[in-house]
Each structure stands twice: as structure tokens, then as C-alpha cells.
BAFI-652112 format. One record per atom (N, C-alpha, C): residue number from 1; residue in three letters; atom name; x, y, z. Coordinates in Angstrom, 3 decimals. Layout:
REM BAFI-652112
- k r a xx yy zz
- NUM ALA CA X Y Z $
...
***
This chain:
REM BAFI-652112
- k r a xx yy zz
- 1 MET N 285.962 201.190 56.307 $
- 1 MET CA 286.788 202.498 56.807 $
- 1 MET C 286.813 202.523 58.175 $
- 2 VAL N 287.476 203.114 59.134 $
- 2 VAL CA 287.467 203.450 60.119 $
- 2 VAL C 286.419 204.558 60.497 $
- 3 ASN N 285.573 205.096 61.607 $
- 3 ASN CA 284.725 206.383 61.953 $
- 3 ASN C 285.389 206.825 62.796 $
- 4 LYS N 286.289 206.602 63.595 $
- 4 LYS CA 286.493 207.225 64.606 $
- 4 LYS C 288.395 206.705 64.867 $
- 5 MET N 289.348 207.667 65.315 $
- 5 MET CA 290.527 207.390 65.047 $
- 5 MET C 290.765 206.318 66.376 $
- 6 TRP N 291.026 205.481 66.627 $
- 6 TRP CA 291.307 204.481 68.288 $
- 6 TRP C 292.559 204.216 67.675 $
- 7 ASN N 293.496 204.513 68.669 $
- 7 ASN CA 294.857 203.522 69.405 $
- 7 ASN C 294.765 202.398 69.866 $
- 8 ILE N 295.847 201.659 70.095 $
- 8 ILE CA 295.580 200.684 70.888 $
- 8 ILE C 295.318 200.724 72.004 $
- 9 GLU N 296.030 201.352 73.163 $
- 9 GLU CA 295.587 201.744 74.080 $
- 9 GLU C 294.117 202.296 74.777 $
- 10 ALA N 293.733 202.831 73.686 $
- 10 ALA CA 292.142 202.326 73.778 $
- 10 ALA C 291.238 201.839 73.658 $
- 11 VAL N 291.644 200.904 72.265 $
- 11 VAL CA 290.909 199.574 72.479 $
- 11 VAL C 290.956 198.550 73.561 $
- 12 CYS N 292.318 198.661 74.314 $
- 12 CYS CA 293.039 198.272 75.425 $
- 12 CYS C 291.442 197.716 76.665 $
- 13 GLN N 291.746 199.402 76.193 $
- 13 GLN CA 290.944 200.235 77.637 $
- 13 GLN C 289.323 199.830 77.488 $
- 14 ASN N 289.086 199.895 76.347 $
- 14 ASN CA 287.232 199.638 75.915 $
- 14 ASN C 286.961 198.134 75.899 $
- 15 LEU N 287.968 197.043 75.624 $
- 15 LEU CA 287.672 196.061 75.391 $
- 15 LEU C 288.170 195.134 76.768 $
- 16 GLY N 288.948 195.941 77.907 $
- 16 GLY CA 289.224 195.169 78.872 $
- 16 GLY C 290.686 194.241 78.562 $
- 17 TYR N 291.196 194.486 77.240 $
- 17 TYR CA 292.230 193.285 76.667 $
- 17 TYR C 293.532 194.181 77.683 $
- 18 LYS N 294.550 193.010 77.401 $
- 18 LYS CA 295.652 193.330 77.868 $
- 18 LYS C 296.887 193.432 77.518 $
- 19 MET N 297.546 194.955 78.073 $
- 19 MET CA 298.704 195.196 77.122 $
- 19 MET C 300.075 194.736 77.614 $
- 20 LEU N 300.570 194.120 76.760 $
- 20 LEU CA 301.858 193.340 77.637 $
- 20 LEU C 303.399 194.172 77.623 $
- 21 THR N 303.290 195.233 75.741 $
- 21 THR CA 304.189 196.059 75.396 $
- 21 THR C 303.206 197.408 75.161 $
- 22 ALA N 303.944 198.462 75.703 $
- 22 ALA CA 303.473 199.911 75.053 $
- 22 ALA C 303.595 199.979 73.939 $
- 23 GLY N 303.088 200.416 72.925 $
- 23 GLY CA 303.343 200.443 71.282 $
- 23 GLY C 302.924 202.208 71.316 $
- 24 GLY N 302.910 202.659 69.823 $
- 24 GLY CA 302.827 204.029 69.685 $
- 24 GLY C 301.026 204.159 69.679 $
- 25 SER N 301.195 205.402 69.743 $
- 25 SER CA 299.860 206.141 69.809 $
- 25 SER C 299.501 206.529 67.906 $
- 26 GLU N 299.588 205.657 67.397 $
- 26 GLU CA 299.117 205.906 65.747 $
- 26 GLU C 297.805 205.212 65.838 $
- 27 PRO N 297.043 205.772 65.198 $
- 27 PRO CA 295.806 205.603 64.636 $
- 27 PRO C 295.743 204.187 64.304 $
- 28 ILE N 294.520 203.753 64.579 $
- 28 ILE CA 294.625 202.185 63.525 $
- 28 ILE C 293.611 202.195 62.875 $
- 29 ARG N 294.464 201.938 61.304 $
- 29 ARG CA 293.394 201.679 60.009 $
- 29 ARG C 292.747 200.460 59.517 $
- 30 GLY N 292.734 200.002 60.415 $
- 30 GLY CA 292.041 198.445 60.170 $
- 30 GLY C 292.986 197.346 60.897 $
- 31 GLY N 292.537 196.340 60.175 $
- 31 GLY CA 293.129 195.116 61.071 $
- 31 GLY C 293.159 194.018 59.785 $
- 32 TYR N 293.783 192.668 60.809 $
- 32 TYR CA 293.443 191.251 59.670 $
- 32 TYR C 293.989 190.414 60.627 $
- 33 THR N 292.964 189.277 60.648 $
- 33 THR CA 293.250 188.043 61.820 $
- 33 THR C 293.655 186.501 60.512 $
- 34 SER N 294.746 186.173 60.812 $
- 34 SER CA 295.633 185.258 59.901 $
- 34 SER C 296.806 184.513 61.190 $
- 35 ASP N 296.970 183.873 61.041 $
- 35 ASP CA 298.490 182.862 61.489 $
- 35 ASP C 299.285 182.352 60.548 $
- 36 LEU N 298.786 182.535 58.868 $
- 36 LEU CA 299.717 182.282 58.113 $
- 36 LEU C 300.632 184.000 57.649 $
- 37 LEU N 301.836 183.765 57.863 $
- 37 LEU CA 302.764 184.503 57.914 $
- 37 LEU C 302.934 185.697 56.020 $
- 38 SER N 302.478 184.442 55.216 $
- 38 SER CA 302.917 185.082 53.854 $
- 38 SER C 301.278 185.786 53.542 $
- 39 ASP N 300.560 185.547 54.362 $
- 39 ASP CA 298.941 186.193 54.395 $
- 39 ASP C 298.711 187.164 54.789 $
- 40 VAL N 299.272 187.283 55.717 $
- 40 VAL CA 299.704 188.128 56.559 $
- 40 VAL C 300.512 189.720 56.224 $
- 41 ILE N 301.453 188.863 55.121 $
- 41 ILE CA 302.017 189.913 53.927 $
- 41 ILE C 301.381 190.446 53.641 $
- 42 ALA N 300.582 189.807 52.807 $
- 42 ALA CA 300.183 189.817 51.680 $
- 42 ALA C 298.626 190.814 51.696 $
- 43 ASN N 297.925 190.748 52.944 $
- 43 ASN CA 297.344 191.371 52.909 $
- 43 ASN C 296.648 192.516 54.246 $
- 44 CYS N 298.089 192.074 55.340 $
- 44 CYS CA 297.305 193.354 56.361 $
- 44 CYS C 297.781 194.696 56.123 $
- 45 PRO N 296.594 195.321 56.307 $
- 45 PRO CA 297.026 196.759 55.723 $
- 45 PRO C 297.923 197.540 56.873 $
- 46 GLU N 298.773 198.121 56.209 $
- 46 GLU CA 299.720 199.290 57.053 $
- 46 GLU C 298.677 200.199 57.929 $
- 47 ASN N 299.123 200.262 59.689 $
- 47 ASN CA 298.921 200.733 60.476 $
- 47 ASN C 297.190 200.233 61.025 $
- 48 GLY N 297.797 198.652 60.949 $
- 48 GLY CA 296.240 197.501 61.571 $
- 48 GLY C 297.260 196.972 62.701 $
- 49 ILE N 295.951 196.187 62.857 $
- 49 ILE CA 296.497 195.288 64.395 $
- 49 ILE C 296.505 194.190 63.358 $
- 50 TRP N 296.537 193.215 63.969 $
- 50 TRP CA 296.921 191.463 63.503 $
- 50 TRP C 296.744 191.287 64.750 $
- 51 ILE N 295.991 189.989 64.236 $
- 51 ILE CA 295.427 189.131 65.401 $
- 51 ILE C 296.056 187.775 65.116 $
- 52 THR N 296.440 187.019 65.778 $
- 52 THR CA 297.363 185.658 65.551 $
- 52 THR C 297.928 185.153 66.968 $
- 53 VAL N 297.437 183.669 66.417 $
- 53 VAL CA 298.094 182.731 67.938 $
- 53 VAL C 299.597 182.449 67.751 $
- 54 GLN N 300.067 182.716 66.425 $
- 54 GLN CA 301.894 182.943 66.758 $
- 54 GLN C 302.274 183.128 67.485 $
- 55 ARG N 303.777 182.831 67.826 $
- 55 ARG CA 304.044 183.434 69.227 $
- 55 ARG C 305.507 183.268 69.002 $
- 56 HIS N 306.031 183.366 67.656 $
- 56 HIS CA 307.799 183.167 68.001 $
- 56 HIS C 308.150 184.354 66.971 $
- 57 LEU N 309.408 184.812 66.838 $
- 57 LEU CA 309.783 185.898 66.409 $
- 57 LEU C 309.693 186.100 65.070 $
- 58 ASN N 309.563 185.139 64.071 $
- 58 ASN CA 309.225 186.068 63.078 $
- 58 ASN C 307.925 186.953 62.775 $
- 59 VAL N 307.222 187.050 64.017 $
- 59 VAL CA 305.544 187.511 63.919 $
- 59 VAL C 305.981 188.951 64.183 $
- 60 ILE N 307.452 189.010 64.403 $
- 60 ILE CA 308.097 190.696 64.966 $
- 60 ILE C 308.118 190.897 63.523 $
- 61 ALA N 308.686 190.463 62.887 $
- 61 ALA CA 309.456 190.987 61.597 $
- 61 ALA C 308.431 191.161 60.334 $
- 62 VAL N 307.513 190.330 60.587 $
- 62 VAL CA 306.792 190.815 59.558 $
- 62 VAL C 305.540 191.802 60.118 $
- 63 ALA N 305.497 192.085 61.531 $
- 63 ALA CA 304.992 193.306 61.688 $
- 63 ALA C 305.669 194.476 61.846 $
- 64 GLN N 307.064 194.581 61.428 $
- 64 GLN CA 307.567 195.408 61.142 $
- 64 GLN C 307.381 195.639 59.003 $
- 65 LEU N 307.390 194.967 58.859 $
- 65 LEU CA 307.412 194.528 57.536 $
- 65 LEU C 305.646 195.764 57.126 $
- 66 LYS N 305.125 195.384 57.817 $
- 66 LYS CA 303.952 195.837 57.471 $
- 66 LYS C 303.618 196.927 58.321 $
- 67 GLY N 303.742 197.617 58.994 $
- 67 GLY CA 303.775 198.664 59.466 $
- 67 GLY C 302.501 198.279 60.670 $
- 68 VAL N 302.610 197.394 61.167 $
- 68 VAL CA 301.555 196.887 62.259 $
- 68 VAL C 301.784 197.822 63.349 $
- 69 VAL N 300.326 198.024 64.318 $
- 69 VAL CA 300.545 198.819 65.218 $
- 69 VAL C 300.541 198.083 66.739 $
- 70 ALA N 299.936 196.533 66.489 $
- 70 ALA CA 299.815 196.117 67.341 $
- 70 ALA C 299.820 194.453 66.963 $
- 71 ILE N 300.013 193.415 67.783 $
- 71 ILE CA 299.894 192.210 67.408 $
- 71 ILE C 299.228 191.856 68.978 $
- 72 VAL N 297.580 191.358 68.687 $
- 72 VAL CA 297.089 191.006 69.434 $
- 72 VAL C 296.745 189.052 69.807 $
- 73 PHE N 297.145 188.957 70.632 $
- 73 PHE CA 296.995 187.387 70.465 $
- 73 PHE C 295.778 186.635 71.295 $
- 74 PRO N 294.975 185.816 71.048 $
- 74 PRO CA 293.615 185.308 71.624 $
- 74 PRO C 293.412 184.655 72.487 $
- 75 ASN N 292.930 183.985 73.071 $
- 75 ASN CA 292.617 183.197 74.054 $
- 75 ASN C 293.627 183.149 75.332 $
- 76 GLY N 294.036 184.255 75.236 $
- 76 GLY CA 294.307 184.783 76.399 $
- 76 GLY C 296.377 184.227 76.494 $
- 77 LEU N 296.586 184.039 75.242 $
- 77 LEU CA 297.801 183.569 74.914 $
- 77 LEU C 298.910 184.700 75.342 $
- 78 ILE N 299.880 184.600 75.798 $
- 78 ILE CA 301.348 185.308 76.314 $
- 78 ILE C 302.400 184.898 75.823 $
- 79 PRO N 302.892 185.378 74.867 $
- 79 PRO CA 304.530 185.248 74.167 $
- 79 PRO C 305.450 184.957 75.372 $
- 80 ASP N 306.409 184.526 75.209 $
- 80 ASP CA 307.697 184.326 75.805 $
- 80 ASP C 308.030 186.071 76.550 $
- 81 ALA N 308.759 185.472 77.103 $
- 81 ALA CA 309.567 186.958 77.260 $
- 81 ALA C 310.647 187.282 76.407 $
- 82 HIS N 311.286 186.698 75.590 $
- 82 HIS CA 311.969 187.028 74.429 $
- 82 HIS C 311.758 187.728 73.651 $
- 83 LEU N 310.221 187.761 72.689 $
- 83 LEU CA 309.353 187.955 72.193 $
- 83 LEU C 308.868 189.522 72.719 $
- 84 VAL N 308.678 189.214 73.970 $
- 84 VAL CA 307.997 190.983 74.399 $
- 84 VAL C 308.946 191.853 74.130 $
- 85 GLU N 310.502 191.130 74.802 $
- 85 GLU CA 311.074 192.275 74.626 $
- 85 GLU C 311.608 192.742 72.904 $
- 86 ARG N 311.456 191.543 72.429 $
- 86 ARG CA 311.661 192.286 70.930 $
- 86 ARG C 310.642 193.304 70.511 $
- 87 ALA N 309.499 192.720 70.901 $
- 87 ALA CA 308.727 193.761 70.583 $
- 87 ALA C 308.804 195.334 71.047 $
- 88 HIS N 308.979 194.830 72.517 $
- 88 HIS CA 309.183 196.435 73.295 $
- 88 HIS C 310.774 197.229 72.514 $
- 89 SER N 311.218 196.633 71.860 $
- 89 SER CA 312.823 197.499 71.482 $
- 89 SER C 312.156 198.017 70.113 $
- 90 GLU N 310.863 197.404 69.357 $
- 90 GLU CA 311.348 197.503 68.043 $
- 90 GLU C 309.777 198.414 67.833 $
- 91 GLY N 309.146 199.022 69.202 $
- 91 GLY CA 308.106 199.492 69.415 $
- 91 GLY C 306.424 199.250 69.148 $
- 92 ILE N 306.754 197.982 68.889 $
- 92 ILE CA 305.011 196.984 68.763 $
- 92 ILE C 304.343 196.631 69.694 $
- 93 ALA N 303.165 197.200 69.847 $
- 93 ALA CA 302.742 196.432 70.681 $
- 93 ALA C 301.884 195.180 70.741 $
- 94 LEU N 302.365 194.740 72.168 $
- 94 LEU CA 301.829 193.372 72.246 $
- 94 LEU C 300.549 193.416 73.218 $
- 95 VAL N 299.256 192.652 73.143 $
- 95 VAL CA 298.453 192.506 74.084 $
- 95 VAL C 297.631 191.195 73.479 $
- 96 SER N 296.452 190.756 74.834 $
- 96 SER CA 296.382 189.245 75.123 $
- 96 SER C 295.289 189.603 75.623 $
- 97 SER N 294.084 189.035 74.116 $
- 97 SER CA 292.890 188.995 74.729 $
- 97 SER C 292.385 187.512 75.302 $
- 98 PRO N 291.368 187.819 76.107 $
- 98 PRO CA 290.786 186.725 76.521 $
- 98 PRO C 289.998 185.805 75.796 $
- 99 ASP N 289.208 186.413 74.910 $
- 99 ASP CA 288.485 185.662 73.549 $
- 99 ASP C 289.005 185.000 72.610 $
- 100 ASN N 288.764 184.592 71.719 $
- 100 ASN CA 288.661 183.145 70.646 $
- 100 ASN C 288.841 184.262 69.708 $
- 101 PRO N 290.123 183.945 68.942 $
- 101 PRO CA 290.084 184.913 67.352 $
- 101 PRO C 288.720 185.680 67.189 $
- 102 PHE N 287.723 184.715 66.749 $
- 102 PHE CA 286.533 185.101 66.016 $
- 102 PHE C 285.965 186.290 67.448 $
- 103 VAL N 286.235 185.809 68.557 $
- 103 VAL CA 285.232 187.181 68.899 $
- 103 VAL C 286.199 188.400 69.246 $
- 104 THR N 287.213 188.033 69.328 $
- 104 THR CA 288.690 188.931 69.676 $
- 104 THR C 288.269 189.959 68.018 $
- 105 THR N 288.092 189.178 67.419 $
- 105 THR CA 287.750 190.542 65.797 $
- 105 THR C 287.121 190.998 65.647 $
- 106 GLY N 285.997 189.901 66.011 $
- 106 GLY CA 284.634 190.874 65.945 $
- 106 GLY C 284.359 191.780 66.584 $
- 107 LYS N 285.063 191.682 68.205 $
- 107 LYS CA 284.445 193.107 69.183 $
- 107 LYS C 285.976 194.094 68.666 $
- 108 ILE N 287.324 193.725 68.234 $
- 108 ILE CA 287.653 194.892 67.519 $
- 108 ILE C 286.874 195.838 66.200 $
- 109 TYR N 286.860 194.797 65.518 $
- 109 TYR CA 285.961 195.206 64.046 $
- 109 TYR C 284.971 196.325 64.514 $
- 110 ALA N 283.660 195.626 65.516 $
- 110 ALA CA 282.776 196.435 65.852 $
- 110 ALA C 282.897 197.924 66.569 $
- 111 LEU N 284.534 198.040 67.455 $
- 111 LEU CA 284.925 198.965 68.263 $
- 111 LEU C 285.138 200.177 67.581 $
- 112 ILE N 286.049 199.659 66.050 $
- 112 ILE CA 286.833 200.397 65.527 $
- 112 ILE C 285.998 201.266 64.265 $
- 113 LEU N 284.879 200.753 63.890 $
- 113 LEU CA 284.073 200.698 63.418 $
- 113 LEU C 282.608 201.435 64.058 $
- 114 SER N 282.547 201.295 65.010 $
- 114 SER CA 281.321 202.179 65.632 $
- 114 SER C 281.509 203.473 65.025 $
- 115 PRO N 280.310 204.367 64.774 $
- 115 PRO CA 280.027 205.578 64.887 $
- 115 PRO C 280.434 206.365 65.765 $
- 116 ALA N 281.204 207.591 65.427 $
- 116 ALA CA 281.940 208.381 66.251 $
- 116 ALA C 281.180 209.064 67.511 $
***
């Protein structure tokens, strides 16, 4: 259970992650880390953050289907301009984290579950 209402901009500011596209200001309700699209469809919470190394257009479709607040790319990965443009037009925040997937997940988890 999330203890404080964090949005993606606040998460990025606190962790020093780079926002590639702006997203909504919806509160984050959880998150999921996976590179398997069917796994994300089955398990990612609505209004969650999705952490993945996948950087193709199908991630936007999955994010829309699941109501994802932001897609976070670990390892400093940056998607191509076409994906960034599509995410922007759909209102999905894209974020780049310099950390590996394990550390990225841990930092976001600790932040959004920290006492208010």
C-alpha cells in the first residue's frame, strides 16, 4: 500500500531520474517490473509505474491498456524519437533511470512506500 500520494514528477525529482515526456499528475498506486508484455498485462496495477528495458511501440499499447502512469527505462536507456512522440501524444510519461532494473525498482519502491 502506498503511504503517500506520489506523482511521477515528484518521484523523478527525488531520485534524480530524467523525464523524457511529461505525464499526468495522477498519484502512483504501485508499480511493476517486467519485460514480458503478457506478464505486465496480467499483473501491472492501474495507475502504476512500469519498469522495463523494452523500447518498442507495443509498450505504449500495453501502458494504455493498463492505465500506466509512467514507463521507466533503467540503465540510462532512451527510446527513439518515434516512441517518445507517441507517448507524449497519449499522455504517458517516459522516464530514464541511470540505475539497473533491480536498483531502480528498489528506489521507487522505497520512495513510494516511505512514511508520509
